[in-house]
N, CA, C and O of each residue as an XYZ file, in Angstrom:
556
protein
N      36.097    -49.624     -6.297
C      35.711    -48.578     -5.672
C      35.796    -47.329     -5.954
O      34.803    -46.626     -5.766
N      37.246    -46.646     -6.575
C      37.333    -45.631     -6.990
C      36.887    -45.198     -8.403
O      36.996    -44.059     -8.859
N      36.232    -46.561     -9.192
C      35.641    -46.427    -10.328
C      34.544    -46.173    -10.161
O      34.122    -45.448    -11.062
N      33.720    -46.450     -9.316
C      32.274    -46.237     -8.667
C      32.063    -44.955     -8.231
O      31.001    -44.398     -8.511
N      33.081    -44.288     -7.456
C      32.874    -43.063     -7.184
C      33.221    -41.985     -8.046
O      32.802    -40.835     -7.913
N      34.048    -42.410     -8.993
C      34.181    -41.446    -10.440
C      32.792    -41.232    -11.187
O      32.364    -40.137    -11.551
N      32.242    -42.297    -11.333
C      31.031    -42.894    -12.041
C      29.842    -41.881    -11.252
O      28.937    -41.352    -11.897
N      29.964    -41.750    -10.123
C      28.833    -41.309     -9.182
C      29.060    -39.800     -9.390
O      28.126    -39.068     -9.719
N      30.390    -39.313     -9.182
C      30.721    -37.836     -9.242
C      30.193    -37.328    -10.969
O      29.647    -36.298    -11.363
N      30.623    -38.503    -11.657
C      30.100    -37.987    -13.075
C      28.592    -37.733    -13.509
O      28.113    -36.989    -14.364
N      28.005    -38.645    -12.583
C      26.523    -38.600    -12.768
C      25.816    -37.081    -12.113
O      25.003    -36.332    -12.654
N      26.496    -36.969    -10.706
C      26.071    -35.767    -10.078
C      26.298    -34.527    -10.998
O      25.333    -33.860    -11.371
N      27.472    -34.243    -11.334
C      27.857    -33.443    -12.266
C      27.137    -33.281    -13.610
O      27.112    -32.184    -14.168
N      26.628    -34.224    -14.063
C      25.534    -34.138    -15.304
C      24.264    -33.512    -15.020
O      23.673    -32.650    -15.669
N      23.866    -34.217    -13.702
C      22.714    -33.708    -13.443
C      22.528    -32.343    -12.578
O      21.412    -31.913    -12.287
N      23.605    -31.780    -12.241
C      23.521    -30.265    -11.757
C      23.813    -29.428    -13.100
O      23.447    -28.255    -13.172
N      24.358    -29.944    -13.964
C      24.604    -29.252    -15.438
C      23.279    -29.058    -16.165
O      22.954    -28.063    -16.812
N      22.473    -30.303    -15.933
C      21.257    -30.084    -16.563
C      20.125    -29.478    -16.021
O      19.080    -29.145    -16.581
N      20.559    -29.356    -14.567
C      19.289    -28.719    -13.843
C      19.293    -27.233    -14.223
O      18.357    -26.474    -14.478
N      20.910    -26.995    -14.178
C      21.473    -25.564    -14.138
C      20.532    -24.854    -15.744
O      19.697    -23.967    -15.923
N      21.129    -25.666    -16.468
C      20.584    -25.423    -18.121
C      19.310    -25.285    -18.254
O      18.840    -24.446    -19.023
N      18.387    -26.287    -17.344
C      16.867    -25.864    -17.491
C      16.541    -24.970    -16.581
O      15.347    -24.673    -16.600
N      17.334    -24.317    -15.610
C      16.854    -23.090    -14.660
C      16.914    -21.973    -15.434
O      16.234    -20.971    -15.211
N      17.889    -22.116    -16.563
C      18.368    -21.037    -17.120
C      17.586    -20.841    -18.368
O      17.391    -19.715    -18.826
N      17.142    -21.916    -18.916
C      16.021    -21.993    -19.903
C      14.744    -21.377    -19.599
O      14.105    -20.616    -20.325
N      14.443    -21.804    -18.414
C      12.935    -21.745    -17.868
C      12.884    -19.785    -17.742
O      12.077    -19.010    -18.255
N      14.102    -19.493    -16.848
C      14.510    -17.935    -16.710
C      14.132    -17.071    -18.039
O      13.390    -16.092    -18.117
N      14.745    -17.622    -18.888
C      14.656    -17.009    -20.269
C      13.369    -17.230    -20.774
O      13.060    -16.302    -21.521
N      12.504    -18.064    -20.676
C      11.319    -18.449    -21.135
C      10.359    -17.322    -20.384
O       9.730    -16.505    -21.056
N      10.300    -17.344    -19.000
C       9.563    -16.423    -18.218
C       9.847    -14.919    -18.735
O       8.911    -14.188    -19.057
N      11.074    -14.538    -18.790
C      11.392    -13.112    -19.149
C      10.838    -12.969    -20.522
O       9.971    -12.096    -20.557
N      11.039    -13.485    -21.539
C      10.530    -13.604    -22.640
C       9.182    -13.586    -22.810
O       8.618    -12.778    -23.548
N       8.673    -14.360    -22.223
C       7.130    -14.334    -21.891
C       6.494    -12.874    -21.509
O       5.568    -12.326    -22.106
N       7.278    -12.324    -20.265
C       6.618    -11.173    -19.706
C       7.032    -10.093    -20.755
O       6.223     -9.180    -20.924
N       8.067    -10.080    -21.404
C       8.156     -9.034    -22.600
C       7.198     -8.827    -23.570
O       6.689     -7.761    -23.914
N       6.958    -10.183    -24.068
C       5.936    -10.319    -25.200
C       4.708     -9.901    -24.142
O       4.310     -8.736    -24.131
N       4.219    -10.749    -23.394
C       2.782    -10.191    -22.883
C       2.637     -8.642    -22.516
O       1.500     -8.178    -22.441
N       3.701     -7.857    -22.293
C       3.528     -6.535    -22.084
C       3.879     -5.784    -23.315
O       3.476     -4.626    -23.212
N       4.353     -5.964    -24.202
C       4.269     -5.240    -25.747
C       3.383     -5.778    -26.606
O       3.542     -5.655    -27.820
N       2.424     -6.388    -26.118
C       1.169     -6.684    -26.985
C       0.190     -5.638    -27.001
O       0.091     -4.727    -26.180
N      -0.617     -5.877    -28.136
C      -1.821     -4.873    -28.146
C      -2.998     -5.609    -27.242
O      -3.189     -6.818    -27.374
N      -3.802     -4.785    -26.285
C      -4.698     -5.381    -25.747
C      -6.165     -4.796    -26.248
O      -6.137     -3.649    -26.695
N      -7.334     -5.418    -26.218
C      -8.526     -4.840    -26.307
C      -9.210     -5.141    -25.454
O      -9.045     -6.295    -25.061
N     -10.511     -4.136    -24.601
C     -11.207     -4.560    -23.741
C     -11.651     -3.279    -23.400
O     -11.325     -2.227    -23.950
N     -12.750     -3.497    -22.046
C     -13.229     -2.143    -21.871
C     -12.471     -1.380    -20.928
O     -11.772     -1.806    -20.009
N     -12.740      0.042    -21.339
C     -11.593      1.085    -20.262
C     -12.972      1.773    -19.692
O     -14.078      1.805    -20.231
N     -12.559      2.307    -18.443
C     -13.468      3.194    -17.591
C     -12.126      4.483    -17.298
O     -10.930      4.554    -17.582
N     -13.122      5.375    -16.582
C     -12.074      6.275    -16.173
C     -12.355      6.834    -14.237
O     -13.445      6.993    -13.688
N     -11.314      6.967    -13.777
C     -11.457      7.530    -12.442
C     -12.328      8.495    -12.024
O     -12.510      9.423    -12.812
N     -12.975      8.515    -10.870
C     -13.745      9.349    -10.666
C     -12.982     10.700    -10.134
O     -11.925     10.492     -9.539
N     -13.364     11.930    -10.269
C     -12.540     12.918    -10.010
C     -12.256     13.198     -8.478
O     -11.370     13.961     -8.093
N     -13.156     12.455     -7.602
C     -12.902     12.514     -6.477
C     -12.013     11.964     -5.801
O     -11.910     12.140     -4.587
N     -11.101     11.080     -6.613
C     -10.068     10.471     -6.341
C      -8.751     11.323     -6.515
O      -7.658     10.757     -6.517
N      -8.874     12.773     -6.669
C      -7.853     13.543     -6.988
C      -6.996     13.786     -5.527
O      -7.568     14.095     -4.481
N      -5.660     13.608     -5.637
C      -4.889     13.823     -4.476
C      -4.551     12.451     -3.732
O      -3.661     12.457     -2.882
N      -5.276     11.218     -4.046
C      -4.913      9.856     -3.370
C      -3.970      9.318     -3.967
O      -3.924      9.236     -5.195
N      -3.074      8.868     -3.172
C      -1.630      8.105     -3.705
C      -1.985      6.812     -4.736
O      -2.683      5.852     -4.409
N      -1.504      6.956     -5.730
C      -1.435      6.133     -6.630
C      -0.453      4.982     -6.379
O       0.413      5.120     -5.515
N      -0.542      3.923     -7.052
C       0.707      2.699     -6.917
C       2.240      2.930     -6.862
O       3.120      2.314     -6.261
N       2.286      4.108     -7.752
C       3.802      4.880     -8.129
C       4.074      5.723     -7.083
O       5.116      6.358     -7.241
N       3.423      5.957     -5.972
C       4.000      6.975     -5.158
C       3.026      8.299     -5.353
O       2.639      8.840     -4.318
N       2.668      8.773     -6.448
C       2.220     10.129     -6.929
C       0.846     10.539     -6.488
O       0.072      9.582     -6.467
N       0.422     11.456     -6.201
C      -0.852     11.879     -5.905
C      -1.468     11.863     -7.409
O      -0.884     12.290     -8.405
N      -2.736     11.298     -7.377
C      -3.442     11.251     -8.666
C      -4.267     12.932     -9.060
O      -4.930     13.585     -8.254
N      -4.068     13.188    -10.028
C      -4.508     14.638    -10.381
C      -5.232     14.336    -11.863
O      -4.676     13.822    -12.833
N      -6.510     14.756    -11.786
C      -7.496     14.474    -12.888
C      -7.378     15.060    -13.942
O      -8.196     14.841    -14.835
N      -6.262     16.022    -14.140
C      -5.840     16.656    -15.026
C      -4.740     16.228    -16.000
O      -4.365     16.827    -17.008
N      -4.236     14.907    -15.425
C      -2.744     14.329    -16.033
C      -3.276     13.213    -16.902
O      -4.496     13.144    -17.057
N      -2.334     12.166    -17.593
C      -2.762     11.177    -18.239
C      -2.294      9.904    -17.795
O      -1.840      9.049    -18.556
N      -2.431      9.759    -16.316
C      -2.453      8.496    -15.669
C      -3.198      7.704    -15.901
O      -4.356      8.117    -15.965
N      -3.010      6.376    -16.116
C      -3.806      5.303    -16.072
C      -3.583      4.188    -15.251
O      -2.439      4.085    -14.808
N      -4.483      3.241    -14.910
C      -4.370      2.101    -14.249
C      -4.203      0.895    -14.814
O      -4.952      0.820    -15.787
N      -3.577     -0.078    -14.665
C      -3.408     -1.303    -15.726
C      -3.085     -2.457    -14.666
O      -2.222     -2.151    -13.843
N      -3.675     -3.812    -14.550
C      -3.389     -4.642    -14.058
C      -2.055     -5.710    -14.654
O      -1.555     -6.682    -14.088
N      -1.798     -5.232    -15.711
C      -0.748     -6.089    -16.415
C       0.172     -5.334    -17.011
O       1.091     -5.967    -17.531
N       0.213     -3.904    -17.115
C       1.553     -3.232    -17.828
C       2.117     -2.626    -16.485
O       1.541     -1.927    -15.650
N       3.504     -3.134    -16.523
C       4.330     -2.215    -15.714
C       4.068     -1.111    -15.451
O       3.640     -0.420    -16.376
N       4.196     -0.571    -14.259
C       4.276      1.083    -14.018
C       5.245      1.744    -14.818
O       6.226      1.124    -15.227
N       5.065      2.932    -15.077
C       5.938      3.876    -16.213
C       5.703      3.421    -17.710
O       6.360      4.012    -18.567
N       5.060      2.691    -18.000
C       4.825      2.357    -19.316
C       3.864      3.400    -20.027
O       2.853      3.886    -19.520
N       4.377      3.663    -21.331
C       3.311      4.569    -21.981
C       2.456      3.820    -22.857
O       3.059      2.970    -23.513
N       1.381      3.888    -23.026
C       0.551      3.326    -24.113
C      -0.355      4.201    -24.838
O      -0.950      5.134    -24.298
N      -0.449      3.910    -25.995
C      -1.510      4.469    -26.955
C      -2.746      3.743    -26.383
O      -2.715      2.573    -26.000
N      -4.038      4.681    -26.353
C      -5.122      3.823    -25.967
C      -6.344      4.866    -26.876
O      -6.596      6.070    -26.855
N      -6.966      3.538    -27.727
C      -7.777      3.943    -28.639
C      -9.294      3.528    -28.424
O      -9.832      2.427    -28.309
N      -9.840      5.000    -28.414
C     -11.662      4.336    -28.083
C     -12.191      3.770    -29.502
O     -12.149      4.493    -30.498
N     -12.624      2.626    -29.549
C     -12.696      1.630    -30.639
C     -14.228      2.269    -31.303
O     -14.455      1.880    -32.448
N     -15.235      3.165    -30.709
C     -16.207      3.608    -30.918
C     -16.213      4.934    -31.815
O     -17.208      5.216    -32.481
N     -14.976      5.802    -31.809
C     -14.839      6.740    -32.201
C     -13.743      6.994    -33.071
O     -13.784      7.868    -33.936
N     -12.576      6.114    -32.828
C     -11.248      6.189    -33.381
C     -10.230      7.323    -32.491
O      -9.113      7.635    -32.902
N     -10.641      7.695    -31.618
C      -9.914      8.916    -30.993
C      -8.751      8.095    -30.414
O      -8.772      6.865    -30.426
N      -7.870      8.719    -29.974
C      -6.345      8.126    -29.260
C      -5.660      9.204    -28.488
O      -5.486     10.388    -28.779
N      -5.339      8.567    -27.513
C      -4.427      9.163    -26.652
C      -3.306      8.582    -26.096
O      -3.310      7.362    -26.256
N      -2.272      9.043    -25.454
C      -1.200      8.687    -24.854
C      -1.247      8.961    -23.392
O      -1.234     10.068    -22.854
N      -1.323      7.424    -22.650
C      -1.253      7.454    -21.248
C      -0.123      6.921    -20.485
O       0.493      5.953    -20.931
N       0.187      7.435    -19.437
C       1.339      6.486    -18.854
C       0.746      5.700    -17.275
O       0.339      6.344    -16.308
N       0.813      4.583    -17.332
C       0.509      3.574    -16.354
C       1.427      4.215    -15.038
O       2.614      4.541    -15.029
N       0.414      4.262    -13.940
C       0.881      5.192    -12.884
C       0.389      4.259    -11.522
O       0.899      4.353    -10.406
N      -0.415      3.598    -11.795
C      -1.502      2.938    -10.841
C      -1.932      1.322    -11.357
O      -1.532      0.856    -12.423
N      -2.662      0.706    -10.561
C      -2.735     -0.786    -10.364
C      -4.458     -0.530    -10.550
O      -4.989      0.526    -10.206
N      -5.129     -1.555    -11.084
C      -6.543     -1.292    -11.361
C      -6.746     -1.860    -12.674
O      -5.886     -2.542    -13.232
N      -8.010     -1.556    -13.234
C      -9.152     -1.259    -12.495
C      -9.714     -2.281    -11.588
O      -9.299     -3.439    -11.607
N     -10.747     -1.836    -10.711
C     -11.252     -2.693     -9.614
C     -12.443     -3.213    -10.018
O     -12.996     -4.063     -9.321
N     -12.942     -2.816    -11.082
C     -14.216     -3.125    -11.505
C     -13.847     -4.595    -12.526
O     -12.878     -4.618    -13.285
N     -14.689     -5.609    -12.385
C     -13.955     -6.968    -13.237
C     -14.402     -6.519    -14.700
O     -15.067     -5.514    -14.950
N     -13.931     -7.416    -15.592
C     -14.169     -6.941    -16.931
C     -13.426     -5.673    -17.596
O     -13.567     -5.333    -18.770
N     -12.734     -5.131    -16.784
C     -12.178     -3.743    -17.380
C     -10.789     -3.831    -17.463
O     -10.356     -4.436    -16.482
N      -9.820     -3.438    -18.313
C      -8.475     -3.717    -18.477
C      -7.796     -2.301    -18.372
O      -6.570     -2.278    -18.470
N      -8.496     -1.075    -18.176
C      -7.646      0.179    -17.955
C      -8.563      1.034    -17.160
O      -9.775      0.823    -17.124
N      -7.910      2.112    -16.451
C      -8.664      3.067    -15.858
C      -7.876      4.400    -16.336
O      -6.723      4.669    -15.997
N      -8.648      5.145    -17.134
C      -8.107      6.637    -17.561
C      -8.489      7.826    -16.582
O      -9.453      7.796    -15.819
N      -7.576      8.895    -16.718
C      -7.731      9.902    -16.013
C      -9.218     10.718    -16.824
O      -9.523     10.386    -17.969
N     -10.041     11.796    -16.044
C     -10.862     12.215    -16.456
C     -10.649     13.095    -17.769
O     -11.522     13.089    -18.637
N      -9.358     13.937    -17.928
C      -8.802     14.444    -18.899
C      -8.715     13.522    -20.051
O      -9.156     13.801    -21.166
N      -8.149     12.448    -19.751
C      -7.964     11.442    -20.941
C      -9.520     10.981    -21.375
O      -9.812     10.905    -22.568
N     -10.183     10.775    -20.661
C     -11.514     10.366    -21.040
C     -12.220     11.429    -21.774
O     -13.043     11.295    -22.680
N     -11.787     12.455    -21.262
C     -12.492     13.953    -21.968
C     -11.850     13.827    -23.655
O     -12.473     13.927    -24.711
N     -10.679     13.626    -23.469
C      -9.997     13.660    -25.029
C     -10.524     12.501    -25.913
O     -10.614     12.676    -27.128
N     -10.898     11.253    -25.308
C     -11.351      9.853    -26.047
C     -12.886     10.016    -26.164
O     -13.448      9.053    -26.685
N     -13.829     11.251    -25.704
C     -14.862     11.323    -25.739
C     -15.902     10.284    -25.320
O     -16.959      9.995    -25.881
N     -15.346      9.778    -24.180
C     -16.143      8.925    -23.676
C     -16.882      8.925    -22.090
O     -17.389      7.980    -21.485
N     -16.742     10.238    -21.720
C     -17.541     10.247    -20.169
C     -18.995      9.889    -20.367
O     -19.694      9.230    -19.598
N     -19.340     10.430    -21.525
C     -21.075     10.156    -21.299
C     -21.223      8.731    -21.191
O     -22.128      8.460    -20.402
N     -20.585      7.562    -21.770
C     -20.571      6.155    -21.792
C     -19.966      5.660    -20.552
O     -20.410      4.631    -20.043
N     -19.101      6.230    -20.078
C     -18.295      5.824    -18.796
C     -17.418      4.698    -19.050
O     -16.286      4.665    -18.567
N     -17.881      3.774    -19.783
C     -16.850      2.820    -20.147
C     -17.261      2.295    -21.558
O     -18.390      1.922    -21.878
N     -16.062      2.335    -22.407
C     -15.912      2.177    -23.776
C     -14.851      0.865    -24.217
O     -13.870      0.505    -23.566
N     -15.242      0.392    -25.241
C     -14.333     -0.744    -25.803
C     -13.122      0.090    -26.469
O     -13.319      1.049    -27.216
N     -11.869     -0.381    -26.118
C     -10.577      0.280    -26.389
C      -9.489     -0.610    -27.023
O      -9.541     -1.833    -26.901
N      -8.543     -0.016    -27.674
C      -7.355     -0.796    -28.066
C      -6.331     -0.222    -27.037
O      -6.753      0.871    -26.659
N      -5.003     -0.581    -26.367
C      -4.163     -0.322    -25.621
C      -3.018     -0.970    -26.460
O      -2.999     -2.148    -26.817
N      -2.080     -0.043    -26.719
C      -0.845     -0.331    -27.151
C       0.261      0.223    -26.415
O       0.304      1.428    -26.167
N       1.157     -0.582    -26.049
C       2.181     -0.087    -25.435
C       3.227      0.705    -26.273
O       3.436      0.350    -27.433
N       3.925      1.817    -25.707
C       4.584      2.585    -26.596
C       5.986      2.007    -26.232
O       6.731      1.420    -27.016
N       6.234      2.280    -24.861
C       7.636      2.194    -24.007
C       7.392      1.276    -23.221
O       6.273      0.766    -23.278
N       8.238      0.853    -22.378
C       8.263     -0.181    -21.142
C       8.417      0.626    -20.150
O       8.303      1.831    -20.374
N       8.723      0.149    -18.779
C       8.630      0.724    -17.736
C       9.671      1.694    -17.682
O      10.538      1.455    -18.523
N       9.873      2.623    -17.047
C      10.767      3.712    -16.708
C      11.813      3.086    -15.640
O      13.027      3.288    -15.613
N      11.016      2.247    -14.732
C      11.908      1.958    -13.562
C      12.747      1.057    -13.791
O      13.544      0.719    -12.916
């Protein structure tokens, strides 16, 4: 009986150790995947915020300023700085992700009207762009 109890204890201990190792491995995989995803260059259509949104609260709690370098992204963490390049003309600007969005399907980022001016994209409204994260979240 004592041998059976020792064997059962050994099996339970081995299962617990394997489960803990699997959990640690899954956690590491999830963390490294998130880091990889957020550090990758993305390509897609970007658009810009309408100036009438001035003063509205963004996801980070700040009021939106049309003259800022604020941007909205669904995937990049708040606080991330990124280089945004208009692929139609090669112009680039640095933005900071301060909001979530865009709400229009098929868009990967919204930028402020000031950034849209610098990227020379206001006439088109939405342009193909490349987004390269420069820094991670400041939070």
